[in-house]
PLY file of the C-alpha trace (Angstrom):
ply
format ascii 1.0
element vertex 435
property float x
property float y
property float z
element edge 434
property int vertex1
property int vertex2
end_header
0.00 0.00 0.00
1.44 3.38 -1.02
0.82 6.45 1.11
1.58 10.11 0.44
2.15 11.70 3.86
1.94 15.48 4.31
3.44 16.93 7.48
5.74 19.54 8.96
6.64 19.37 12.65
7.32 16.86 15.43
3.58 16.10 15.79
3.47 14.80 12.23
6.93 13.20 12.52
5.83 10.96 15.39
2.77 9.94 13.38
5.01 9.13 10.41
7.17 6.93 12.65
4.07 5.00 13.72
3.00 4.41 10.11
6.48 3.15 9.21
6.17 0.39 11.81
3.82 -1.37 9.39
6.15 -2.98 6.80
3.50 -3.22 4.08
2.93 0.56 4.12
5.23 2.38 1.68
5.42 6.11 2.36
6.50 9.18 0.42
6.66 12.47 2.34
5.66 15.95 1.25
6.93 18.63 3.63
5.67 22.23 3.88
5.39 23.79 0.44
8.01 26.39 -0.46
6.63 29.28 -2.48
8.60 30.52 -5.45
10.21 33.90 -4.79
11.91 36.27 -7.18
15.65 36.64 -6.83
17.00 39.92 -5.52
20.28 41.40 -4.38
19.22 40.99 -0.76
20.85 38.15 1.19
18.70 35.02 1.38
17.60 34.13 4.89
18.50 30.60 5.92
15.29 28.65 6.47
14.90 26.17 9.31
14.57 22.65 7.94
11.13 21.28 8.95
11.32 18.43 11.43
9.62 15.98 9.09
12.06 16.78 6.27
15.02 16.39 8.62
13.75 13.02 9.85
12.98 11.76 6.34
16.40 12.71 5.01
18.17 11.00 7.91
16.19 7.80 7.39
16.33 7.64 3.59
12.61 8.26 3.17
11.58 9.76 -0.15
10.79 13.38 0.73
10.22 16.67 -1.07
8.82 20.15 -0.47
7.76 20.49 -4.09
4.42 18.93 -5.00
5.56 18.56 -8.61
7.81 15.73 -7.42
4.71 13.59 -6.92
2.54 15.00 -9.70
2.69 11.94 -11.95
2.06 9.49 -9.11
-0.98 11.47 -7.90
-2.55 12.00 -11.31
-1.99 8.36 -12.29
-3.59 7.08 -9.09
-0.50 5.27 -7.82
-1.15 6.25 -4.21
-3.74 4.39 -2.15
-4.02 6.94 0.65
-3.14 10.53 1.51
-2.53 11.45 5.16
-2.05 14.94 6.58
-0.98 16.03 10.06
0.05 19.57 11.03
-0.12 20.60 7.40
-1.34 24.14 6.75
-1.99 23.93 3.00
-5.59 23.26 1.97
-6.00 20.05 -0.02
-8.20 20.85 -3.02
-10.87 18.44 -4.23
-8.93 17.97 -7.47
-6.35 16.11 -5.35
-8.88 14.31 -3.14
-10.69 12.98 -6.20
-7.53 11.16 -7.29
-7.80 8.87 -4.26
-10.32 6.15 -3.36
-13.30 7.31 -1.22
-12.43 8.10 2.41
-8.72 7.54 1.74
-7.67 11.17 2.22
-7.44 11.62 5.97
-6.21 14.08 8.58
-5.10 13.65 12.19
-6.44 16.57 14.25
-5.66 17.19 17.97
-9.17 17.93 19.21
-12.51 16.23 19.72
-14.11 17.22 16.44
-16.44 18.88 15.63
-15.08 21.09 18.43
-11.94 23.19 17.99
-11.66 23.03 14.24
-8.89 25.14 12.77
-5.27 26.13 13.22
-4.86 26.26 17.02
-6.90 23.53 18.72
-4.38 22.74 21.47
-3.67 26.39 22.28
-7.38 27.25 22.42
-8.14 24.19 24.53
-5.56 25.36 27.05
-6.66 29.01 26.93
-10.32 28.06 27.42
-9.46 25.73 30.29
-11.56 23.10 28.51
-12.24 20.14 30.77
-11.82 17.51 28.05
-9.70 17.10 24.95
-8.64 14.34 22.58
-7.66 13.46 19.02
-9.71 12.74 15.90
-8.86 11.05 12.61
-11.16 12.44 9.93
-11.55 12.39 6.17
-10.56 15.53 4.26
-13.45 17.77 3.31
-13.21 19.08 -0.29
-14.21 22.64 0.63
-13.46 23.34 4.32
-10.78 22.64 6.90
-11.74 20.04 9.53
-15.27 19.37 8.29
-14.76 15.79 7.12
-16.25 12.55 8.40
-14.92 11.05 11.62
-13.17 7.71 11.17
-11.73 7.12 14.61
-11.63 9.24 17.75
-10.23 9.09 21.25
-12.68 9.13 24.11
-12.68 12.48 25.97
-9.56 12.80 28.15
-9.32 15.15 31.12
-7.17 17.98 29.79
-5.38 18.70 33.06
-4.45 15.05 33.44
-2.36 15.43 30.28
-0.12 18.17 31.69
-0.37 17.69 35.47
0.69 14.66 37.55
2.06 12.93 34.47
3.39 10.06 36.60
-0.20 8.85 36.91
-1.38 6.53 34.10
-4.24 7.82 31.95
-6.76 5.37 30.54
-8.77 6.22 27.42
-10.36 4.47 24.44
-10.11 4.50 20.66
-13.67 4.64 19.33
-14.82 3.75 15.81
-17.66 2.12 13.88
-17.15 -1.23 12.21
-19.75 -3.56 10.73
-22.55 -1.50 12.24
-21.17 -1.64 15.78
-19.43 0.98 17.89
-16.11 -0.49 18.97
-13.87 0.71 21.79
-10.22 -0.26 22.14
-8.59 0.33 25.52
-5.54 2.59 25.48
-3.48 4.38 28.10
-0.57 6.70 28.73
1.81 5.11 31.19
5.36 5.15 32.51
6.83 4.43 29.07
5.32 7.68 27.77
6.56 10.05 30.50
9.89 10.90 28.84
8.17 11.65 25.52
5.62 13.89 27.22
8.34 15.95 28.92
10.66 16.47 25.97
10.83 19.89 24.24
9.04 20.32 20.92
9.42 22.61 17.92
6.04 24.34 18.00
6.78 28.07 17.73
3.09 28.92 18.25
3.44 27.94 21.90
5.85 30.76 22.80
3.21 32.60 24.83
2.67 29.60 27.10
4.82 27.86 29.69
5.77 24.18 29.86
2.15 23.11 30.44
1.40 23.70 26.76
4.42 21.69 25.67
3.47 18.72 27.87
-0.16 18.88 26.70
0.91 18.96 23.06
3.32 16.05 23.51
0.65 14.04 25.30
-1.85 14.56 22.49
0.86 13.62 20.00
1.20 10.25 21.73
-2.59 9.80 21.75
-2.56 10.54 18.01
0.10 7.88 17.34
-1.92 5.29 19.23
-5.03 6.16 17.18
-3.02 5.80 13.97
-1.75 2.44 15.17
-5.34 1.28 15.75
-6.33 2.58 12.32
-3.84 0.34 10.51
-3.90 -2.68 12.82
-5.71 -5.60 11.16
-6.42 -3.33 8.16
-9.06 -1.47 10.18
-8.91 1.46 7.77
-10.59 -0.74 5.13
-13.59 -1.53 7.32
-14.20 1.53 9.50
-17.50 3.28 8.74
-17.19 7.09 8.54
-19.35 9.16 10.87
-20.71 12.53 9.72
-18.86 15.37 11.45
-21.86 16.96 13.15
-21.38 15.28 16.51
-18.74 13.48 18.50
-18.30 9.87 17.51
-17.96 9.17 21.23
-21.44 10.57 21.86
-20.46 13.32 24.31
-22.06 16.77 24.22
-19.62 19.55 25.11
-20.11 23.29 25.49
-16.96 24.17 23.54
-16.12 26.57 20.76
-16.37 25.16 17.26
-13.47 27.07 15.72
-9.93 27.60 16.99
-8.31 30.50 15.10
-4.61 31.19 15.41
-3.34 32.61 18.68
-2.25 36.24 18.72
-0.96 38.65 21.34
-4.45 40.03 22.08
-5.45 36.67 23.57
-3.31 37.58 26.59
-4.88 41.00 27.15
-6.93 40.68 30.35
-10.65 41.20 29.65
-11.78 42.51 33.03
-15.49 42.72 32.15
-15.68 39.10 31.00
-13.09 37.31 33.15
-13.48 36.37 36.79
-10.63 36.21 39.29
-10.40 32.47 38.62
-10.12 33.10 34.86
-7.37 35.70 35.24
-5.34 33.59 37.66
-5.65 30.55 35.40
-4.39 32.58 32.44
-1.42 33.68 34.52
-0.78 30.10 35.57
-0.40 28.79 32.01
1.62 31.73 30.66
4.12 32.64 33.38
3.86 36.43 33.60
2.83 37.09 30.00
-0.67 38.45 30.67
-1.07 42.19 30.58
-3.40 45.16 30.92
-3.27 48.91 30.24
-3.12 51.98 32.44
-3.27 55.57 31.21
-0.18 57.59 32.07
-0.44 61.37 32.23
1.34 63.15 29.39
1.86 66.85 28.73
3.66 66.46 25.41
2.06 68.19 22.44
-1.15 66.53 21.29
-1.06 63.62 23.74
-3.51 64.04 26.65
-2.46 60.63 27.97
-0.43 57.62 26.91
-1.54 54.01 27.51
1.10 52.03 29.35
1.16 48.28 28.95
1.64 46.50 32.28
2.39 42.83 32.86
1.00 41.36 36.09
2.60 38.69 38.26
2.14 36.87 41.58
-1.64 36.75 41.25
-3.85 35.28 43.94
-7.62 34.93 44.26
-9.10 36.82 47.21
-12.14 35.13 48.69
-14.72 37.24 50.54
-12.74 40.43 50.01
-14.37 43.61 51.29
-12.99 46.59 49.31
-12.22 49.88 51.02
-13.85 51.67 48.08
-17.40 50.34 48.00
-17.94 51.81 44.53
-14.98 50.04 42.94
-15.68 49.31 39.26
-14.68 46.19 37.36
-11.05 46.65 36.30
-10.46 49.29 38.97
-8.00 48.69 41.79
-6.87 49.85 45.18
-3.57 49.40 46.96
-3.59 47.97 50.46
-0.60 46.85 52.56
1.69 46.77 49.55
-0.71 44.66 47.49
-2.61 45.62 44.37
-6.26 44.54 44.67
-8.18 44.42 41.38
-11.90 43.89 40.90
-12.87 41.31 38.27
-16.15 40.07 36.85
-18.91 38.86 39.22
-17.55 40.81 42.22
-14.43 38.67 42.41
-11.02 40.04 43.34
-7.39 39.22 42.72
-4.28 40.31 44.57
-1.27 41.22 42.44
2.21 41.13 43.97
4.32 42.61 41.15
3.93 44.58 37.91
6.22 45.29 34.98
5.83 48.17 32.53
6.37 46.83 29.00
9.43 49.05 28.49
11.13 47.78 31.65
13.16 44.54 31.92
12.11 43.57 35.45
9.03 43.36 37.63
8.75 45.89 40.44
7.04 45.74 43.81
3.65 47.31 44.34
5.25 49.85 46.71
7.39 51.09 43.82
4.44 50.99 41.45
2.47 53.13 43.91
5.23 55.74 43.82
5.12 55.72 40.02
1.36 56.25 40.13
1.69 59.30 42.37
4.38 60.73 40.11
3.06 59.98 36.63
-0.65 59.19 36.87
-3.38 61.71 37.57
-6.55 59.70 37.05
-9.44 60.24 39.41
-10.17 56.51 39.27
-7.37 53.97 39.42
-8.55 51.62 36.73
-7.00 49.26 34.23
-8.25 49.07 30.66
-8.19 46.53 27.87
-6.61 46.91 24.46
-10.02 47.51 22.86
-11.16 49.94 25.57
-8.09 52.12 25.04
-8.74 52.25 21.29
-12.45 52.97 21.79
-11.77 55.82 24.25
-9.19 57.29 21.89
-11.52 57.20 18.88
-14.34 58.70 20.94
-12.04 61.53 22.04
-10.94 62.15 18.45
-14.57 62.63 17.40
-15.12 65.44 19.90
-14.34 69.07 19.14
-11.61 69.18 21.77
-10.01 66.04 20.38
-9.62 67.10 16.76
-5.92 67.72 17.17
-5.29 64.81 19.54
-2.67 62.37 18.29
-1.27 59.56 20.43
1.26 57.52 18.38
1.09 54.55 20.75
-2.66 54.17 20.23
-2.32 54.70 16.48
0.11 51.79 16.54
-2.40 49.70 18.50
-5.06 50.43 15.87
-2.72 49.30 13.09
-1.83 46.16 15.02
-5.48 45.22 15.46
-6.14 45.82 11.77
-3.21 43.61 10.78
-4.43 40.80 13.05
-7.84 40.91 11.38
-6.27 40.44 7.96
-6.39 36.78 7.07
-3.11 35.30 5.93
-2.82 33.58 2.60
-3.78 29.91 2.75
-1.70 27.82 0.39
-3.71 25.42 -1.74
-2.60 22.03 -2.98
-4.36 21.53 -6.30
-3.75 19.25 -9.26
-4.98 22.01 -11.57
-2.10 24.23 -10.49
0.66 21.64 -10.82
0 1
1 2
2 3
3 4
4 5
5 6
6 7
7 8
8 9
9 10
10 11
11 12
12 13
13 14
14 15
15 16
16 17
17 18
18 19
19 20
20 21
21 22
22 23
23 24
24 25
25 26
26 27
27 28
28 29
29 30
30 31
31 32
32 33
33 34
34 35
35 36
36 37
37 38
38 39
39 40
40 41
41 42
42 43
43 44
44 45
45 46
46 47
47 48
48 49
49 50
50 51
51 52
52 53
53 54
54 55
55 56
56 57
57 58
58 59
59 60
60 61
61 62
62 63
63 64
64 65
65 66
66 67
67 68
68 69
69 70
70 71
71 72
72 73
73 74
74 75
75 76
76 77
77 78
78 79
79 80
80 81
81 82
82 83
83 84
84 85
85 86
86 87
87 88
88 89
89 90
90 91
91 92
92 93
93 94
94 95
95 96
96 97
97 98
98 99
99 100
100 101
101 102
102 103
103 104
104 105
105 106
106 107
107 108
108 109
109 110
110 111
111 112
112 113
113 114
114 115
115 116
116 117
117 118
118 119
119 120
120 121
121 122
122 123
123 124
124 125
125 126
126 127
127 128
128 129
129 130
130 131
131 132
132 133
133 134
134 135
135 136
136 137
137 138
138 139
139 140
140 141
141 142
142 143
143 144
144 145
145 146
146 147
147 148
148 149
149 150
150 151
151 152
152 153
153 154
154 155
155 156
156 157
157 158
158 159
159 160
160 161
161 162
162 163
163 164
164 165
165 166
166 167
167 168
168 169
169 170
170 171
171 172
172 173
173 174
174 175
175 176
176 177
177 178
178 179
179 180
180 181
181 182
182 183
183 184
184 185
185 186
186 187
187 188
188 189
189 190
190 191
191 192
192 193
193 194
194 195
195 196
196 197
197 198
198 199
199 200
200 201
201 202
202 203
203 204
204 205
205 206
206 207
207 208
208 209
209 210
210 211
211 212
212 213
213 214
214 215
215 216
216 217
217 218
218 219
219 220
220 221
221 222
222 223
223 224
224 225
225 226
226 227
227 228
228 229
229 230
230 231
231 232
232 233
233 234
234 235
235 236
236 237
237 238
238 239
239 240
240 241
241 242
242 243
243 244
244 245
245 246
246 247
247 248
248 249
249 250
250 251
251 252
252 253
253 254
254 255
255 256
256 257
257 258
258 259
259 260
260 261
261 262
262 263
263 264
264 265
265 266
266 267
267 268
268 269
269 270
270 271
271 272
272 273
273 274
274 275
275 276
276 277
277 278
278 279
279 280
280 281
281 282
282 283
283 284
284 285
285 286
286 287
287 288
288 289
289 290
290 291
291 292
292 293
293 294
294 295
295 296
296 297
297 298
298 299
299 300
300 301
301 302
302 303
303 304
304 305
305 306
306 307
307 308
308 309
309 310
310 311
311 312
312 313
313 314
314 315
315 316
316 317
317 318
318 319
319 320
320 321
321 322
322 323
323 324
324 325
325 326
326 327
327 328
328 329
329 330
330 331
331 332
332 333
333 334
334 335
335 336
336 337
337 338
338 339
339 340
340 341
341 342
342 343
343 344
344 345
345 346
346 347
347 348
348 349
349 350
350 351
351 352
352 353
353 354
354 355
355 356
356 357
357 358
358 359
359 360
360 361
361 362
362 363
363 364
364 365
365 366
366 367
367 368
368 369
369 370
370 371
371 372
372 373
373 374
374 375
375 376
376 377
377 378
378 379
379 380
380 381
381 382
382 383
383 384
384 385
385 386
386 387
387 388
388 389
389 390
390 391
391 392
392 393
393 394
394 395
395 396
396 397
397 398
398 399
399 400
400 401
401 402
402 403
403 404
404 405
405 406
406 407
407 408
408 409
409 410
410 411
411 412
412 413
413 414
414 415
415 416
416 417
417 418
418 419
419 420
420 421
421 422
422 423
423 424
424 425
425 426
426 427
427 428
428 429
429 430
430 431
431 432
432 433
433 434
């Protein structure tokens, strides 16, 4: 059986290793596509070799990053199956149609139909989703992650995958075969601990701490075990696809359907919508990378104030806190005994032990921050603001007669940043018609 495998990083590399354990499966590898660029006099930046390309070259596996290498084999129907994992290019129906029905598949690290898209693991962690898992699905000819479910892990407690990893985790591979729902027992045990703790090459996890890395590695291992079940006893030939409108495992979860790419605004504290528990959890998985804004007084030219980005650290939930200021608004704060007390959603409070202005290299104590407030801040209400609130207040001010000549470069930069994040990046398409 000949397989064309499309991958990029260590997630897909581990899956490739699992497939290669089956001697009758012959695999060619297509790494991330390299777009043609015009030559110039500028020096060419050295590109990092994708993990799957590096592994394939070391192990004498036929590998290319140019789809034209496999054009003849695809168009002549010489491949029996196409498998993708961590592959960002969209596979066009002109390619899918060259393969037998349900033989173009994708391994996706979420419990589909939940968390479709580019960042399922990151969004699962950000949302503090109780359960997660892995799904093997067919490729949909028009949309990412909308195919039919072939095999799926049972829901696994998310925290169990990155906390107390010495404890074994039992789960099941679930699929339909001959009209029956079958469940194969699986588990993560002592033999998997080293793999779960090793570093990985996912650059999208830079905003998180080691919890993300361990979670991603754990789901990688779950994925390899699903792939093993798929090919054991030629199961792939007999599994009955399930329409991707519900979990194959039958669970109903209150999770987001889409998981767009992570960006820096995901770590901007949303005081009006996040409780003290939410804010502290976000701090726990990012290690001092969450931030908020505070308006600093400014007497320079056309700038009535300048938003200062502040990172918060040493956060703690305060139960049954009774604020000195009874009229404290959400996002507002007071300083008591060297601690910064901030009001969050639902009348919950957090205590912050240290802050760091974005232009400073180190965190400072609240005592020092209080001195900075008295020196540089002249707000009647001590209140933090979100990225969007700062922009909204600035635009509102600009629309008033007194704000016609107002110009705050920092906020103008924030507006441009938000606009750039809204712009969708180009999705590469793998199409026979364009070969």
